SEDREN-716507 format. One record per residue (C-alpha): x, y, z; residue in one letter; residue number from 0. Coordinates in pm, 1 decimal. Each point is the difference from the previous one (the first is absolute). Example, Ala and Ser with C-alpha at 12.3 -4.5 7.8 and 13.67 -1.06 7.14 Angstrom:
2
+----------+----------+----------+------+------+
!        u !        v !        w ! resn ! resi !
+----------+----------+----------+------+------+
!   1230.0 !   -450.0 !    780.0 !    a !    0 !
!    137.0 !    344.0 !    -66.0 !    s !    1 !
+----------+----------+----------+------+------+
This chain:
297
+----------+----------+----------+------+------+
!        u !        v !        w ! resn ! resi !
+----------+----------+----------+------+------+
!  -4546.5 !  17245.3 !  13312.1 !    x !    0 !
!    202.8 !     30.9 !    320.4 !    x !    1 !
!   -179.8 !   -306.8 !    140.3 !    x !    2 !
!     91.8 !   -202.3 !   -310.6 !    x !    3 !
!    366.2 !    106.1 !     29.5 !    x !    4 !
!      0.9 !   -106.8 !    366.5 !    x !    5 !
!   -141.5 !   -340.2 !    -96.1 !    x !    6 !
!    270.0 !    -42.4 !   -264.5 !    x !    7 !
!    274.9 !     88.5 !    250.0 !    x !    8 !
!   -137.8 !   -247.0 !    255.1 !    x !    9 !
!    -24.8 !   -270.3 !   -264.9 !    x !   10 !
!    358.7 !     53.7 !   -111.4 !    x !   11 !
!    122.3 !    -11.2 !    360.6 !    x !   12 !
!   -196.9 !   -315.7 !     73.5 !    x !   13 !
!    130.8 !   -166.6 !   -317.2 !    x !   14 !
!    356.0 !     98.6 !     83.0 !    x !   15 !
!    -38.7 !   -151.3 !    348.2 !    x !   16 !
!   -134.8 !   -323.9 !   -145.9 !    x !   17 !
!    286.6 !    -28.9 !   -248.1 !    x !   18 !
!    256.9 !     76.9 !    269.5 !    x !   19 !
!   -149.3 !   -268.1 !    225.8 !    x !   20 !
!     -9.8 !   -245.9 !   -289.0 !    x !   21 !
!    363.0 !     77.8 !    -81.4 !    x !   22 !
!     93.4 !    -57.9 !    366.1 !    x !   23 !
!   -184.9 !   -331.6 !     -0.8 !    x !   24 !
!    182.0 !   -108.8 !   -316.1 !    x !   25 !
!    334.5 !     93.8 !    157.0 !    x !   26 !
!    -93.8 !   -188.4 !    318.7 !    x !   27 !
!   -103.9 !   -309.9 !   -193.4 !    x !   28 !
!    330.8 !      8.8 !   -182.7 !    x !   29 !
!    192.5 !    -44.4 !    325.9 !    x !   30 !
!   -251.4 !   -182.0 !    218.2 !    x !   31 !
!     -7.4 !   -382.3 !     -7.5 !    x !   32 !
!   -299.1 !   -141.2 !   -182.9 !    x !   33 !
!   -209.9 !   -228.6 !    218.9 !    x !   34 !
!   -273.4 !    -91.2 !   -249.3 !    x !   35 !
!    124.6 !   -358.3 !    -17.5 !    x !   36 !
!     76.1 !    -36.8 !    370.2 !    x !   37 !
!   -241.4 !   -230.5 !    177.5 !    x !   38 !
!   -186.4 !     94.9 !    316.0 !    x !   39 !
!    211.3 !   -243.2 !    203.2 !    x !   40 !
!    323.0 !    163.8 !   -111.2 !    x !   41 !
!   -131.3 !    339.4 !    112.1 !    x !   42 !
!   -102.5 !   -151.9 !    333.7 !    x !   43 !
!    347.2 !   -149.4 !     27.9 !    x !   44 !
!    157.8 !    341.3 !    -40.2 !    x !   45 !
!   -208.0 !    129.3 !    289.3 !    x !   46 !
!     50.8 !   -298.0 !    230.2 !    x !   47 !
!    358.1 !    -95.7 !    -83.7 !    x !   48 !
!    203.7 !    -93.4 !    309.1 !    x !   49 !
!   -264.4 !    142.9 !    232.8 !    x !   50 !
!     46.5 !   -244.2 !    288.0 !    x !   51 !
!    223.4 !    155.6 !    263.1 !    x !   52 !
!     12.9 !   -333.9 !    181.3 !    x !   53 !
!    -69.7 !   -345.3 !   -141.6 !    x !   54 !
!   -113.8 !   -219.2 !    291.9 !    x !   55 !
!    307.5 !     43.6 !    226.4 !    x !   56 !
!    267.5 !    145.5 !   -226.0 !    x !   57 !
!     35.1 !    329.6 !   -184.2 !    x !   58 !
!    -92.8 !     72.2 !   -359.2 !    x !   59 !
!    199.6 !    228.8 !   -227.8 !    x !   60 !
!   -236.2 !    294.4 !     52.9 !    x !   61 !
!    126.9 !    319.6 !    162.0 !    x !   62 !
!   -240.0 !    271.5 !    110.3 !    x !   63 !
!    -30.0 !    333.7 !   -175.9 !    x !   64 !
!    135.4 !    315.3 !    161.8 !    x !   65 !
!   -176.4 !     83.6 !    330.2 !    x !   66 !
!   -222.9 !   -306.9 !    -35.0 !    x !   67 !
!    -75.9 !   -176.3 !    328.1 !    x !   68 !
!   -101.6 !   -360.9 !     56.3 !    x !   69 !
!   -121.4 !   -167.9 !    319.0 !    x !   70 !
!      5.1 !   -379.6 !     19.5 !    x !   71 !
!   -130.0 !   -247.7 !    258.8 !    x !   72 !
!    121.0 !   -359.1 !    -38.6 !    x !   73 !
!   -159.8 !   -276.0 !    203.6 !    x !   74 !
!     78.3 !   -371.5 !     22.9 !    x !   75 !
!   -202.2 !   -255.1 !    195.6 !    x !   76 !
!    122.2 !   -321.8 !    159.0 !    x !   77 !
!     31.7 !   -343.1 !   -158.0 !    x !   78 !
!   -298.5 !   -146.8 !   -180.9 !    x !   79 !
!    121.5 !   -338.9 !    122.8 !    x !   80 !
!    -84.0 !    101.6 !    359.0 !    x !   81 !
!   -352.2 !   -126.2 !    -72.5 !    x !   82 !
!   -318.0 !     91.6 !    179.9 !    x !   83 !
!    177.7 !     26.7 !    337.5 !    x !   84 !
!    203.4 !    291.3 !   -131.9 !    x !   85 !
!   -285.4 !    130.4 !   -217.4 !    x !   86 !
!    214.3 !    -84.3 !   -302.0 !    x !   87 !
!    247.5 !    271.4 !     94.7 !    x !   88 !
!   -244.3 !    279.9 !     80.7 !    x !   89 !
!    110.7 !      1.1 !    365.6 !    x !   90 !
!    349.4 !    115.0 !    -97.5 !    x !   91 !
!    120.1 !    301.8 !   -191.0 !    x !   92 !
!    309.7 !    182.1 !   -116.3 !    x !   93 !
!    -39.2 !    359.2 !   -115.0 !    x !   94 !
!    223.4 !    250.4 !   -173.9 !    x !   95 !
!    -90.1 !    366.9 !    -49.0 !    x !   96 !
!    198.3 !    191.6 !   -260.2 !    x !   97 !
!     17.3 !    349.0 !   -145.7 !    x !   98 !
!    160.8 !     83.3 !   -335.4 !    x !   99 !
!     76.5 !    340.9 !   -151.2 !    x !  100 !
!    108.9 !    105.1 !   -347.8 !    x !  101 !
!    301.1 !    226.0 !     44.6 !    x !  102 !
!      0.7 !     60.1 !   -375.2 !    x !  103 !
!   -109.3 !   -181.8 !   -313.8 !    x !  104 !
!    269.6 !   -267.8 !     36.8 !    x !  105 !
!     72.8 !    -30.6 !    373.1 !    x !  106 !
!   -238.7 !   -132.2 !    265.7 !    x !  107 !
!     73.1 !    -11.7 !    372.6 !    x !  108 !
!   -183.7 !   -236.4 !    233.2 !    x !  109 !
!    -15.8 !   -110.0 !    362.9 !    x !  110 !
!   -205.8 !   -247.6 !    197.7 !    x !  111 !
!    -52.5 !   -193.4 !    319.8 !    x !  112 !
!    -71.7 !   -370.5 !     34.0 !    x !  113 !
!   -115.9 !   -188.7 !    308.3 !    x !  114 !
!    226.0 !   -300.1 !    -64.2 !    x !  115 !
!    328.2 !     69.6 !    177.2 !    x !  116 !
!   -126.6 !    352.9 !     63.9 !    x !  117 !
!    171.0 !     85.5 !   -325.4 !    x !  118 !
!     31.2 !    348.2 !   -147.0 !    x !  119 !
!    131.7 !     47.9 !   -350.7 !    x !  120 !
!     83.7 !    278.1 !   -242.5 !    x !  121 !
!     82.3 !    -20.8 !   -367.1 !    x !  122 !
!     66.1 !    189.7 !   -318.8 !    x !  123 !
!   -121.9 !    -91.5 !   -348.6 !    x !  124 !
!    164.3 !    147.0 !   -308.3 !    x !  125 !
!   -178.5 !    -32.1 !   -331.5 !    x !  126 !
!    291.3 !    -44.4 !   -241.5 !    x !  127 !
!   -213.2 !    -73.2 !   -308.2 !    x !  128 !
!   -368.9 !     94.0 !     -5.4 !    x !  129 !
!   -241.1 !    -64.0 !   -291.8 !    x !  130 !
!   -145.6 !    321.2 !   -138.0 !    x !  131 !
!   -292.2 !   -139.2 !   -201.2 !    x !  132 !
!    169.5 !     37.0 !   -339.8 !    x !  133 !
!    103.4 !   -365.9 !     18.7 !    x !  134 !
!   -235.9 !   -212.9 !    207.3 !    x !  135 !
!    242.7 !   -293.7 !     -8.5 !    x !  136 !
!    294.2 !    194.1 !    136.4 !    x !  137 !
!    159.0 !   -157.1 !    306.1 !    x !  138 !
!      0.9 !    179.6 !    334.5 !    x !  139 !
!    310.8 !    -14.3 !    218.8 !    x !  140 !
!      5.7 !    111.5 !    365.4 !    x !  141 !
!    260.5 !    -24.1 !    275.1 !    x !  142 !
!   -113.4 !    -67.3 !    359.5 !    x !  143 !
!    209.0 !     26.8 !    317.6 !    x !  144 !
!   -167.1 !    -82.7 !    332.7 !    x !  145 !
!    131.2 !     16.0 !    356.3 !    x !  146 !
!   -182.0 !   -173.3 !    287.0 !    x !  147 !
!     53.1 !     37.8 !    375.7 !    x !  148 !
!   -134.6 !   -242.2 !    264.1 !    x !  149 !
!   -123.9 !    157.4 !    323.2 !    x !  150 !
!    -89.9 !   -325.5 !    174.1 !    x !  151 !
!    182.9 !   -108.8 !    314.4 !    x !  152 !
!    328.1 !   -183.5 !    -35.2 !    x !  153 !
!    -84.1 !   -369.5 !     31.0 !    x !  154 !
!    315.7 !   -128.1 !   -166.9 !    x !  155 !
!    204.1 !    -11.1 !    320.0 !    x !  156 !
!    273.8 !    189.7 !   -181.1 !    x !  157 !
!    199.4 !    235.8 !    220.6 !    x !  158 !
!     89.1 !    266.3 !    -94.7 !    x !  159 !
!   -296.0 !     56.5 !   -229.3 !    x !  160 !
!     54.7 !    306.0 !   -217.9 !    x !  161 !
!   -248.2 !    209.6 !   -194.7 !    x !  162 !
!    165.5 !   -114.7 !   -320.2 !    x !  163 !
!   -107.1 !   -356.4 !     84.0 !    x !  164 !
!   -359.9 !    113.1 !    -39.6 !    x !  165 !
!     41.9 !    117.7 !   -358.7 !    x !  166 !
!    -55.7 !   -174.4 !   -334.3 !    x !  167 !
!     19.5 !    127.2 !   -356.4 !    x !  168 !
!   -166.6 !    -90.1 !   -328.6 !    x !  169 !
!    108.3 !    112.0 !   -346.1 !    x !  170 !
!   -202.3 !    -77.0 !   -313.4 !    x !  171 !
!     14.3 !     75.2 !   -370.8 !    x !  172 !
!   -364.3 !    -17.6 !   -108.3 !    x !  173 !
!    -53.1 !    -65.7 !   -372.3 !    x !  174 !
!   -349.5 !    -33.2 !   -147.4 !    x !  175 !
!   -148.9 !    -21.6 !   -348.4 !    x !  176 !
!   -351.3 !     -9.9 !   -139.4 !    x !  177 !
!   -143.6 !   -247.5 !   -249.1 !    x !  178 !
!   -332.4 !    -36.3 !   -175.9 !    x !  179 !
!   -167.4 !   -340.9 !     24.1 !    x !  180 !
!   -301.3 !     11.4 !   -227.2 !    x !  181 !
!   -201.3 !    295.0 !    130.0 !    x !  182 !
!    153.3 !     -8.7 !    346.4 !    x !  183 !
!    313.2 !    151.7 !    146.7 !    x !  184 !
!    274.0 !   -192.0 !    175.5 !    x !  185 !
!    287.2 !    152.3 !    199.0 !    x !  186 !
!    305.1 !   -207.8 !     87.7 !    x !  187 !
!    256.3 !    123.6 !    249.9 !    x !  188 !
!    335.2 !   -144.3 !    106.2 !    x !  189 !
!    210.8 !    142.9 !    281.0 !    x !  190 !
!    357.8 !   -109.7 !     74.8 !    x !  191 !
!     27.4 !     57.1 !    374.6 !    x !  192 !
!    263.9 !      3.7 !    272.2 !    x !  193 !
!    -98.2 !    -20.4 !    367.3 !    x !  194 !
!    261.6 !     79.2 !    263.9 !    x !  195 !
!    -67.5 !    -84.7 !    365.3 !    x !  196 !
!    241.4 !    138.6 !    255.3 !    x !  197 !
!    -91.7 !   -272.4 !    247.6 !    x !  198 !
!    -90.3 !   -357.8 !    -96.5 !    x !  199 !
!   -132.0 !   -289.4 !    208.5 !    x !  200 !
!    306.8 !   -226.6 !    -14.9 !    x !  201 !
!    361.3 !     22.8 !   -112.4 !    x !  202 !
!    -91.6 !   -228.2 !   -290.6 !    x !  203 !
!   -246.8 !    254.8 !   -138.3 !    x !  204 !
!    115.2 !    246.6 !   -263.8 !    x !  205 !
!    -32.3 !    373.3 !     54.5 !    x !  206 !
!    -43.3 !     64.6 !   -372.9 !    x !  207 !
!   -280.8 !   -181.8 !   -179.2 !    x !  208 !
!    -45.9 !     39.5 !   -379.5 !    x !  209 !
!   -352.7 !    -58.4 !   -127.4 !    x !  210 !
!   -216.3 !     35.8 !   -305.9 !    x !  211 !
!   -352.6 !    133.6 !     49.5 !    x !  212 !
!   -257.3 !    -51.4 !   -274.2 !    x !  213 !
!   -336.9 !    175.4 !    -24.0 !    x !  214 !
!   -283.8 !    -12.9 !   -249.2 !    x !  215 !
!   -313.0 !    207.9 !    -51.0 !    x !  216 !
!   -284.1 !   -100.5 !   -233.8 !    x !  217 !
!   -271.1 !    248.2 !    -88.9 !    x !  218 !
!   -349.5 !   -149.2 !    -17.5 !    x !  219 !
!   -164.2 !    338.2 !    -57.8 !    x !  220 !
!     57.6 !    364.9 !     86.7 !    x !  221 !
!    -51.5 !    -53.5 !    371.8 !    x !  222 !
!     80.7 !   -364.6 !     77.5 !    x !  223 !
!    343.8 !   -158.0 !    -23.6 !    x !  224 !
!    153.2 !   -332.8 !    104.0 !    x !  225 !
!    349.9 !      7.1 !    150.9 !    x !  226 !
!    266.1 !   -254.6 !     86.2 !    x !  227 !
!    333.1 !     -3.2 !    183.0 !    x !  228 !
!    291.4 !   -240.4 !     49.3 !    x !  229 !
!    337.7 !     29.5 !    174.6 !    x !  230 !
!    291.0 !   -227.4 !    -88.4 !    x !  231 !
!    291.3 !    -10.0 !    247.0 !    x !  232 !
!    341.7 !    -87.1 !   -145.6 !    x !  233 !
!    203.0 !    -11.5 !    319.6 !    x !  234 !
!    -99.1 !   -304.6 !    205.1 !    x !  235 !
!    198.0 !    115.8 !    303.1 !    x !  236 !
!   -306.6 !    132.1 !    179.8 !    x !  237 !
!   -243.5 !   -141.0 !    252.0 !    x !  238 !
!   -102.8 !   -359.8 !    -76.5 !    x !  239 !
!   -363.5 !     99.6 !     45.2 !    x !  240 !
!     19.4 !    245.3 !   -288.8 !    x !  241 !
!   -217.5 !    -81.6 !   -298.5 !    x !  242 !
!    -56.3 !    205.5 !   -316.7 !    x !  243 !
!   -263.7 !    266.7 !     52.6 !    x !  244 !
!   -285.2 !    -15.4 !   -249.6 !    x !  245 !
!   -352.9 !    128.8 !    -27.3 !    x !  246 !
!   -289.7 !    107.8 !   -218.1 !    x !  247 !
!   -227.9 !    300.6 !     25.0 !    x !  248 !
!   -302.2 !    178.8 !   -138.7 !    x !  249 !
!     -4.9 !    378.9 !    -46.1 !    x !  250 !
!   -308.2 !    221.6 !     -5.0 !    x !  251 !
!     47.4 !    358.5 !   -120.1 !    x !  252 !
!   -237.4 !    280.6 !     96.3 !    x !  253 !
!     18.7 !    375.3 !    -57.0 !    x !  254 !
!    210.1 !     60.4 !    310.7 !    x !  255 !
!     96.9 !   -337.7 !    147.1 !    x !  256 !
!    157.6 !   -328.6 !    -94.1 !    x !  257 !
!   -104.0 !   -317.9 !    182.1 !    x !  258 !
!    230.2 !   -300.9 !    -30.8 !    x !  259 !
!   -112.7 !   -339.1 !    130.7 !    x !  260 !
!    294.4 !   -237.6 !     44.1 !    x !  261 !
!     82.3 !   -360.5 !     83.2 !    x !  262 !
!    364.0 !    -72.7 !     80.2 !    x !  263 !
!    222.8 !   -227.7 !    203.0 !    x !  264 !
!    190.8 !    304.2 !    133.0 !    x !  265 !
!    -90.1 !    156.5 !    331.5 !    x !  266 !
!    246.1 !    291.0 !      9.8 !    x !  267 !
!    -62.1 !    324.5 !   -186.9 !    x !  268 !
!    348.9 !    154.4 !     -7.5 !    x !  269 !
!    220.4 !    -83.2 !   -297.2 !    x !  270 !
!    292.9 !   -162.7 !    177.7 !    x !  271 !
!   -227.6 !   -215.0 !    215.5 !    x !  272 !
!   -254.5 !   -140.8 !   -241.8 !    x !  273 !
!    279.2 !    -81.2 !   -245.5 !    x !  274 !
!    228.1 !   -179.2 !    247.1 !    x !  275 !
!   -231.3 !    -72.0 !    294.3 !    x !  276 !
!   -186.0 !   -303.4 !    128.4 !    x !  277 !
!   -263.5 !    -43.6 !   -271.0 !    x !  278 !
!   -266.5 !   -267.5 !      5.5 !    x !  279 !
!     -2.6 !   -330.6 !   -185.4 !    x !  280 !
!   -236.8 !    -41.1 !   -296.3 !    x !  281 !
!    -14.2 !   -375.2 !     58.5 !    x !  282 !
!   -136.7 !     54.5 !    349.5 !    x !  283 !
!   -237.4 !    270.9 !   -112.9 !    x !  284 !
!    178.0 !    270.1 !    195.8 !    x !  285 !
!   -164.0 !    287.6 !   -186.7 !    x !  286 !
!   -118.4 !    334.7 !    128.6 !    x !  287 !
!   -276.5 !    223.4 !   -124.3 !    x !  288 !
!     57.1 !    373.0 !      1.8 !    x !  289 !
!    -80.3 !    331.5 !   -157.7 !    x !  290 !
!    155.0 !    335.5 !    -92.6 !    x !  291 !
!   -194.1 !    325.3 !      1.3 !    x !  292 !
!    156.4 !    289.1 !   -190.5 !    x !  293 !
!   -109.6 !    363.8 !    -11.7 !    x !  294 !
!    176.8 !    249.5 !   -223.9 !    x !  295 !
!    -22.6 !    379.5 !     -9.7 !    x !  296 !
+----------+----------+----------+------+------+
């Protein structure tokens, strides 16, 4: 008899636990968004939205999570138009090594060193508006401020030559939005930009250069994406050799790394320089192959 009573008590307890769990599930379903009708691509979009920290040369809207660390190596070869004598650019190289750190969920700090001009830079990215997954089409808005310092020898002939002459600044408002094209994802980004150079080549050049930077990212599948970039300069008072920077790229995502293969007419890797610098001519085939390798912890 005692054994039967024990069985009854256990059964009642088990049933009560089931009903309590069922009641919790019902309450959860009442507040949780239903995803029965959401396609697989939309769910993938929520996981991969705005995931590119850099898009070819420029920044994306992404900011790192708190205490997240990212290491990036950017490499650009010489001109493809150099032909077989220059190994189609393989004999030349320009490298930038950068380190980025998520101070908190919205603010990322970064610093790097580039071989061109022996340039060091530091920047801050502030994620003003970040998509949270509840609306996969929500725009992302990020502010970027970058400061660059040139360590190369003074070849301008300017005397006196102050430390402030070595400095340039870039300010960007990065705005991106996601779209669905069929069963593929498309991200479009526009960035009103202002570049300020403390020292310019001639008195006819402007210190302040307004630009508009456009980026695009097209998802082929979960791990392969096609990217594009274009820079439109609005102030023509800069070097006559300046041409709009443009390029295309191919991203490969792995568990811990991102590999970006690029082809661009820009040689520089720092913001102020590739936007306003001496870029190659598309008509002459002045293009450069390159790659970015990213590791995130």
